N, C-alpha and C positions, 0 to 999 in steps of 0.2 A: 461564544459563538464558534462553532466548529464546522469548517467547510471541507473537511477531509472526506473525499468520496470513498464510499465503501467499495472495496474490490476484493474478489476472491478468484483463485485459480482452481481449475479442475483438470485432472490428469487421468482420464479413463484409459484403461488398457483393454483393447478389443482382440479377441482370439482369431485374428486374420491378419497375416503379414505378407501374403503373396499375391492376392487378387486385388489389384489397384482399383478395379471397377467397384468392388464392394467397399473398399476403404473410402473411396471418393464419395460414394452415396451416403456413407455415415457422416463424413466430415461436412458434406454439403448441407445436411439438416442443421448442423451446428452453426455454420456460417449464415444461414438464413434467419437466425434469431437476431433481431435488432438489438444492438448494444453489446454483442459478444464479439470478441477479437480472437480469431484463431491464430495462435502463435507458432505452433509446430506440429508436424505429423511425421512420426518416425517409425516406418514399418521395418520389421525384421524377418527375413526369409527363414532362417534357421529356427527361430523361436516361433514362427508363424503367429506373430503378435504385433500389434501396432499401438504405440503410445502417442496419444493426442494431448496437446496442451492448449487450453483456451482460458480467457479471463473476461471479467466484466462485473457488473453489479450482481449481488447475490441472487436476486429473483430471476434475472435473465440467464445466468449461468445454470441455475437449477433447472430451468425450463429446457435449455439446450442439452443438458445432461440427460434429462428424461427422454427427449426426442431421439437422442443418439442411442440410448439403451433400447428404445423401441425399434429403431431401424436395424440395429445390430441383431436383435432377436428375430427379425424378419428375414435377414439375409444370411446369417451364420448358423449352420447346423452342427452342433457340438458332437453329434454322432460320427461326423466325418473328420473331426479335428485331431491333428497330431502336430506336436511341436516340441522344441527343447525346453520350453519354459513351463513351470507349473501353472495349471489353469483349472477353473471349474465352471466357467460360463462364457457365453458369447461376449458379454461385457464382464470381464473377470474381476477387475477392481475399479473403484470409482472414488478417489479421494477428493475432498473439498478442502482447500488450503487458504488460510487468511493471508491477504497481501497488504491491505491498508484499511483502516477505519473499522475493523471488525475483529472480534476475539476468536480464539480457537474454540471456546465453549459455544459461541454462537454458530460457528461452522459445524460443530458436532450436532447441534439441534437441527440445522438445515439438512445434514446428512441423514439423520434418523427419519425426518419427515419425507425425504426423497425415497429412502428405502421402503417405507410403508406404501408410498404412492406407486412405486414400481411393482411391488408385490400385489397391491390391490387392483391396479388398472391393467398391468401387463402380465399378471400371473407368473412373474419371475421371482422365485424365493430370494430373499436377501439377508445376509449377515451384516451386522454393524461392527466395524473394527476400529482400532486405534482410539482416538479421543471420543469417537461416537459409540464405542462398545458399551453394552449394558452389563457385561461381566469383566472382571479383571483379566481372565485368561484370553478373552477374545480381543483384547488390545493387540495381541500378536496375530498378524495376518495369517501366519503359517498354521495356527490353530484352526482358524475358520476354513482354510483351504485344505486341511489335512485329508489325504485320500484322493484329492483332486476330483475331476469329473467322474472318474470311475467309481467313486464312493457315493454317488448321487442318491441311489435308492436307500442305502443304509442311513445316510445322514438325514434324509427327509422324514424317516419314520422312527429313528432311535432317539428316545428321550435324552436330553442333555447334549445331543449333537445337532438337533434341528435348528434351522435358521431362525433369526429373530422375527422375520415376517414371511408369510406365505408358505409355511410348512404344510405339506399334503402328500398323500401317496403319489408315486410316480405316474405321470400320464405322458402322452405324446408331446404335449406343449413343453413341459419341463425337460423332457429328454432332448428336445431340440435346443432350448435356450440355456440349459444348465442353471447355475445360481450365480449371484453377484455379491461381492463384498463392497458395501458403501461405507466410507469412513471420513474422518477428518484428521488431518495431521498438520504439523507445522511446516513452514516453508523450508525446503532443503536447498542449501547452497553448495554447488560443486565448484571447488577452487583448487588451483595449483600454485604452490609457492616456489618461485624460481631460485635456484641455488648457484653459487659461483664455484660449482664442482661438477665433475662428470661421474662421481662415485655414487652408484646406486646403493651401495652398502652404507655410505654416510647418510644418504637421504632416508633410507629405511630406518636407520638408528634414530634420526630426528623424528620421523613419523611415529616410531614406537614410544619415544619420550612423551609425545603430546596426546596421542589418540586415547580415547577413554578406555579401550580394552588393554592398552599398554603392551607389555611383552611378557613372554613366559619367564618364570623364575627358574634359574638353573643352579645346580650344585657345583660349587667350586668356580671354575672359569665361566664368566658371564656370557661368553660367546659360544664356547664349545662344550660346556658342562651339560650333564644330563638334566633334562627338564623335570621339574618336580611335579608330582601328581598328588591330589588329595585322596581321601579314603575311598572315593567312588571312581578313582582312575581318571578324573578330569584334571586338565592342566591348570596349575596355579599361576595366575598372572599378577605382575606388578602393574597397577593401573597407571595410565598416563595422566597428564595435568589438565587436559581439556575434556570436560563432560560433553556429551552429545556430539562426538566427532568420531569419524572413522578415517584412517589414513594409511597410506603406503608410500614407499619411495620408488621412483622409477627414473629411467633415462629416456629423454626425448630426442630422437635422431634429428627431427626437424629443426630444433633449436640448438642442439649440441650441448645440452646441459641436463643435470639431474633436477628433479622436482620432488617436493612433498605434495602428493595428491591427496586432497581431503574432501570429505563430505561432511558438512555441518548440518546435522539433522534437526537442530532446534536453535534458531538464531536468537531466541530470547535467553537461552541458557549460555550459549557461547556466540556472541556477535562476531562478525568477520574481523573487526579491528582487534578484538581480544585474541583471536586465533593468530592473526598476523604477528602481533607483538610477542606471543609465546613461542611461536615457531622461530622468530628472530632470536629470542633469548636462548633457546635450546640449540639452535644452529651455531651461535657464537660460542657456546660452551664446548662445541666440537670443532672449533676452528673454521667454521663455515659461515658464509654471509648470505642472507636473503637479499636478492637484487630486485625482486618485484613479485607481483601477484597476477595470476591469470584467472579470470572469471569464466567458467564454463556455463553457457546458457544465460538465463536472465535473473535479475535480482529485484527485490522491492526497493523503492526509493529510500525508505528509512534506513536501509543498510548503509548507504553512502552518507546520509545525513548524520546518523549516529557516529560513524567513523570520523567524518569531518569535524564534528563538534568535539569528539574525544581528542583529536590531535591538536585542535586549537586550544583546548583547555590545558593540554600538556605544555603548550608554549606560553601559557598565561595571556592568551589573546581572546578578545571578545568573540563570542559565538553569534552575536546579533547582527549578522551580515546576510546578504541575499543568498537564497538557496543555491544558486549556481556557483557562488563563490565557496560555499561550504563543501559542495561536491568536488570542486577543483582541488581543495585541500586534501580530501579523501583520496582522490586519484593519485596525486603526487606523493602523499605520505605512504601509501601502500604499493606504489610503483605499478599501478594498474596498466600503465602505458609502456611498461618495460619491453615487452616483446613486440607489440604492435599498437597502433593508435587505439585509444579507448574513447568511444563516443557514448556518453550516457543516454543519448536519444535512441540508441540502438540496443542498449543493454538493460535499461530500467523499465519495468513493466508499466508503471503509471504513464511514462512518456509515450510508450507504444500504444497505449489505450486512448490517447487524446484524439478527439474526433477531427478527422481531416476535413478541411474546407469550412470548418465552423469558426470563422474569423471573429475575434472578440475586439472590443474597443481597446482593452488594455494591451493588445498586441500592436496597436498602431504606434507610429512615431509621435513625438510631441507635436510636430507640425501637422501630421495627418489627423491627429485627434482634434486639433483646433479647427482644421478645415472641415472635418466631418460635422463638427458642432455647428459651424457657420452655415451649412447648407439649409435649404428651405424645409426639409423634413423636421417635424417637431421633436424627434429623438435622434441623438442624445440631447437632453435638455438640462434644466436647472438641477434636477435631482441627481443626475449623473455627474454633473460638474461639482456639485456639493460633495458627493462621495470622493471625487478625485482631490478636492481641496483637503479633505480629511486625510487622504493618503499622503499628500505633500506635508501636512503638519506632522504626521507620524514619522515620515522619512527624515525631516529636519531634527526631530527629537532623537531618533536613532543615530543620526550622524553625530550629534553632539556627544551622545553616550560613547560611541566608538572612538571619537577623537580624545575623549577624556580617559577612556580605558588604556589608550596607547600613549598617553602624555608622559614624557620623561619626568621621573621623580614621583610619579603616581602609581608605580608598579604594584604597590600593596593594595590598591583599590580597583585593580582590573576586573575582579569578579563582580564587584558592586555595579560597575558601569556596564559590564557584559549583561547582567540581569536586566537592566533598563533597556539596553539595545535589543535583547530578545523580545521584550514586551513591545517595543516599537515595530519590530518585524512582524509580530503577530497582528498588531493593529493594521499594518499595511496590507497583509494578506486578506484580512477580513474586509477591509474597505475596498480593495481592488475587486473582490468578488461582488461587492455592492455596486460598483461602477457599472458593470454589465447587467446586474440584476435590476437596477432601476429602469434601464431601457427595456429589458424584458417585461417588466411590469406594465410599461406603457403599451408595448406591443400586444399584451393580453387584452387590454381595454379595446384597442382597435379591432382585434380579432372578434371580440364579443359583439361589438357594434356591427360587425359584418355578418352576423348570423341571420338566418331567414326570419321573416315576421309575417308570413302569409296567414297562418291560423292562430287561434287563441293560444293553443299549446306552444306554437313557435314563439309567440310574443312573450309568454311567461318564461319559457326557457331562455330566451334572449335577455330578458330583464334580470333573471337570476344570474346569468353569466356575467352581465355587465356589473352587477353589484358585487359579485365575488372578485372580479378583476379589479374593481375600484377599491375594494377593501385591501387587496394585496398591494395596490399602488400607493396606499396610505401607510401600510405596515412597513414596506421596504424603506422609505425615507426615514421613518421613525427609528428603524434599526440603524440607519446611517447616523442619525442624531446621537443615539446611544454610544455607538462605536467611536464617533468623532469626539464625543465628550471625554472619553478615556484619554485622549491625546493631551488634555490639559495637565493631568497628573504627571505625565512624562516630561512635558515642556517645563512645568514648574520645577520639578526636581533638577532638571538640567540647568535652568536659570539660576537656581540657588546653589547647587553643588558642583556643576559641570565645569568644563574647561572655560575659564573666564574670557578667553579670546573668542569663544563662540557663543557668548551670551545673547548676541543679537539674533543668531540663528534660532535659538530657543524662543525668542520673542516673536519672530516671524512665524514659527510653527504654531504658536498660540493664536496669532491672527488668522492663520489658515484654518485652524480648528473651529474658531468662532464663526467664520464664513461658512464652514461646512454645516455646523449645527443650525445656524439661522436659515441658510439656504434650503436645507433638507426640511426644516420646519415649515417653510412656505409650501412645499410640496405635500406635506402631511395635511395641511389645512385645506388646500384647494381640492385634494382628492377626498378627504374625509367629509368635506362639505357637500359632496354629491351623493353621500350614502343616504338611503331611505331610513335606515335604523339610526335615529338621532341619538339614542343612548350610546351606541358604539361610536358614533361620530364625535359626540361631545367628549367622550373619554379619551379618544385619540388626540383631539385638539388640546385638551387640558394637559395631557402628558407632554405634548410638544411645547406648550407655553412654559411649563415648568423647566424643561431642559434649556429653553432659550434664556430664561432668567438666570439659570445657573451658569450658562456659558458666558453671558455678559459679565457676570461677577468674576468668574475665573480668569477671563481674558484681562480684565482691569487689574487684577492682582498680579498677574505675571508681567504685564507691561510695566507696572510700577517697580517690580523687582529688577527688570532689565534696565529701565531708565536710571535706577539708582547705581548701576554698575558701569554705565557707559562713560 
């Protein structure tokens, strides 16, 4: 079960950076798309260009991007455009970037479909670049944009230079809109590593040590010697140690320190924590110390999760701890709060995308959850409570695993227990999702019963909706049963091999898991029993009964193990 929400980022560049009325009209169509979060609007007067950043689920982001391109094509006349930045269209570039739950290849396919739609429906010719490119050379944006807007007529009609979609002789429409490059690329992290020096020269030396391009090879003296060239007259470089990175050194008056300023262009190749450790190593070799890290802009949550897990593993500590604890380790390990407070809620894209005002049951206090359950409304009810019982069972199993991982004298087994704790955290996440999902399933049934029933067509549509909602209301607790049943494996392992001082906790976890399975099973049966399709109904009930029998046996086995050790 994977509850990771798919998120993509889109960073279109529009060829208007001076007229805020036009810029606002473009960004307003983005904001009007439900589910899209507009994160940043950055106009530049000298470049006459505005960079816009927004995120959301793939479908809504693609729709917002299309509408923005359409609006830009209506408002921006490229015949009148001048600016310092290279450009070839009203919407110059349009990259789609994976953030969570989606691959770069999937984003590339989204980009290609979007490019075709823009060409077909808006008559704006499109190139596909970077990961979305159809040819190797067009992975380079500069190749697609060569000659800029002024080469429009030549590129539209010259074989080999024509755009991937929408090639045609120049007409008034394309003269106005120009062409657009639609692509997919990896997430770029802009970061600065703080140094305990004021020397830009030292910072630059460290930057050259690590950046992919490296430094020029010189004859004789490595600082003042003549730069070596190849037979074509190009500078020969000694590559740095970090792939997919660009870096320079500079001095920041505001902080009174030098920094290594770095762009990580592919966080799958060089994650942030790897870059941090390598900059630390190279700085130490030059008698300099990295005191912290500054993140410029926003980052995906996985960047901090991966970093936190990396530093925990270096300490031989369990990684199976709550997400916020893992992130705290990342913040402290890389000194993200060195220069100013670091609030993940303001820097992590997924947190910024959380819907405001959409209060969940899992966000309540323990007391609040109990009181909400006790009220006269039928939801949350037994299915929700069953899911939460499963959460508690998994939490107890994870707790025993973490206590075992850190038990004195058991240091050689930390990884074994960390693995179990990770499993426990995964079960908790899945079951916490089901806590609210069960209540949502009940609400769907109530909404279906509220549909009109004036005509025969209304009555049939209402019946169909009720049956669909009822089926879902049986499937959700069945998923709760399956996920809760996994808890037995964890609790059994902890009862048998975990910290003996916590064996009773493993036993209580098993009791909670059994309550979860049996309670969710009751909800499967009551909802499945209302289905008109008895074949489906009987199948759901049979599956529930099988899980109930297995849960009873598993609980008895674990309780016997626990009792033997008390």
